[in-house]
C-alpha positions in Angstrom: 86.5 117.4 92.3 88.9 114.8 92.7 92.5 115.0 93.1 94.2 114.9 89.9 97.0 112.4 90.7 96.9 109.1 92.2 98.4 108.5 95.1 99.1 105.5 97.2 96.7 103.9 100.1 98.7 105.8 102.6 98.2 109.0 101.1 94.1 108.3 101.0 94.2 106.7 104.3 95.4 109.9 105.6 93.1 111.5 103.7 89.8 109.2 104.6 90.4 109.7 108.6 90.1 113.7 107.4 86.7 112.3 106.3 87.4 112.5 102.4 86.1 109.8 100.1 88.5 107.8 97.8 88.4 105.4 95.0 90.8 103.3 93.0 91.3 104.1 89.2 91.9 100.4 88.8 87.8 99.6 90.0 87.3 101.1 86.8 83.8 102.4 88.7 83.3 105.7 89.3 80.3 105.0 91.5 82.4 103.3 94.0 83.6 105.0 97.1 85.0 103.9 100.0 85.5 106.2 103.3 86.6 105.9 107.4 83.8 105.0 109.5 84.4 105.8 113.4 82.6 104.3 116.2 79.8 106.3 118.2 79.0 105.8 121.7 75.8 103.8 119.7 77.5 101.5 117.6 78.2 97.9 117.8 81.8 98.6 116.8 84.6 100.4 118.5 87.4 100.6 116.7 87.8 102.7 112.7 87.1 100.8 109.7 86.4 101.6 106.1 83.3 100.8 104.1 82.6 100.9 100.4 79.4 102.8 99.3 78.5 101.0 95.7 75.2 100.9 94.3 73.4 102.9 97.0 74.9 100.2 99.2 77.3 100.7 102.2 79.2 98.1 104.0 82.8 97.1 105.3 85.5 96.3 103.6 87.8 94.3 103.9 91.1 95.5 101.4 93.2 93.4 99.6 96.9 93.2 99.3 96.5 94.4 96.2 94.9 97.5 97.2 97.4 97.9 100.1 99.9 98.6 97.5 98.3 100.5 94.7 99.4 103.9 94.0 96.2 104.6 91.6 94.2 106.2 94.3 92.2 108.5 93.8 90.4 111.5 96.6 87.7 112.9 96.0 88.1 116.9 97.0 85.0 118.6 98.7 83.0 114.8 99.2 83.3 114.9 102.7 81.3 111.7 104.4 
C-alpha cells in the first residue's frame, strides 16, 4: 500500500525516519525503494544515511538536487524497513 498523493522530499524523509520505505514516480521503476539506515554499535558508519534497494541489492544513496526538490515522492505505507 502506498500513500495516494505524491509528496515532497521533506515529507518522504520524515516517513523514512519513522521506518517507512519511499520511492519516486520520476524513477519509473516500482522495484526501487529507499529508506533510512541508522547505525548500530557494530556499524562502521556513525551517522544515519539513506540506502536504495534495487534488484535485490542495497547501497548508500547520494540524493541528487533534482530528487531533493521533487514533489513526486511516494511513501510505501506498511513496508517498514
